[in-house]
C-alpha positions, 0 to 999 in steps of 0.5 A, spaced: 445 257 130 444 258 138 440 263 140 440 266 146 432 267 148 432 260 148 437 259 154 433 264 158 426 261 156 428 254 158 430 257 165 423 259 166 419 254 163 423 249 167 421 253 174 414 254 171 413 246 169 414 244 177 408 242 180 411 243 187 414 250 185 407 252 183 404 250 188 409 255 192 408 260 187 401 259 183 401 266 179 408 263 175 415 264 173 416 269 168 422 273 165 423 280 168 416 282 170 409 277 172 403 280 170 399 285 173 395 282 180 400 277 181 402 276 189 406 268 189 411 267 182 418 267 180 421 273 176 428 270 172 432 276 170 439 276 167 443 280 171 450 278 166 452 275 161 458 274 157 459 270 150 467 266 150 470 265 143 474 260 140 476 259 134 472 266 130 466 264 134 461 263 141 463 257 144 460 258 150 456 262 153 456 264 161 450 267 164 448 269 171 441 269 172 437 272 179 432 267 180 427 269 186 420 267 189 417 274 190 410 274 195 406 279 198 406 279 205 398 278 205 398 273 200 399 267 205 405 264 202 411 260 204 417 264 201 423 260 205 420 253 202 419 257 195 427 259 195 428 252 197 425 248 191 428 253 186 435 251 189 433 244 189 431 245 180 437 248 179 443 247 183 448 243 180 443 241 175 443 241 167 438 245 162 437 242 157 436 247 151 435 246 144 441 249 139 446 248 145 451 242 148 451 241 155 448 247 159 450 247 167 448 251 173 450 251 179 449 258 185 453 263 186 450 267 191 443 268 195 437 273 194 434 275 201 429 282 201 424 286 203 420 292 200 416 296 202 409 296 196 410 302 192 403 303 192 401 301 199 406 302 204 402 298 209 405 292 205 411 288 204 414 284 198 419 279 200 423 276 196 428 270 197 433 266 192 439 266 188 444 268 183 445 262 179 450 261 173 448 258 166 455 256 162 453 252 156 456 251 150 454 253 143 
């Protein structure tokens, strides 16, 4: 039987295993939040999830993820390159997940924002990436 957490974990593992992305975001890729002290990393979070039924069972999982590189302004990173690498890894690709059939990925929208740091208002967090839809057969 398929487990929805396996979709989340497969996406994070795919991003966290890419050496080019890790060169840009050396603190790694995480679901929901990065460890304290991280300054260049990738965050994956579930935005929306819908189960598609067929014959009284779940046939597909349709999940919208927000995937973004995050960098502290003092970290000397390249946020644009990190977002571009995320797109190369995810746009129109397949995701292999145990317990699931074919899982397709595609970007639905982009993400770009700057936030003031909660602790030090002189610092900024740069965030870029996109919202990617994963459709996986159960």
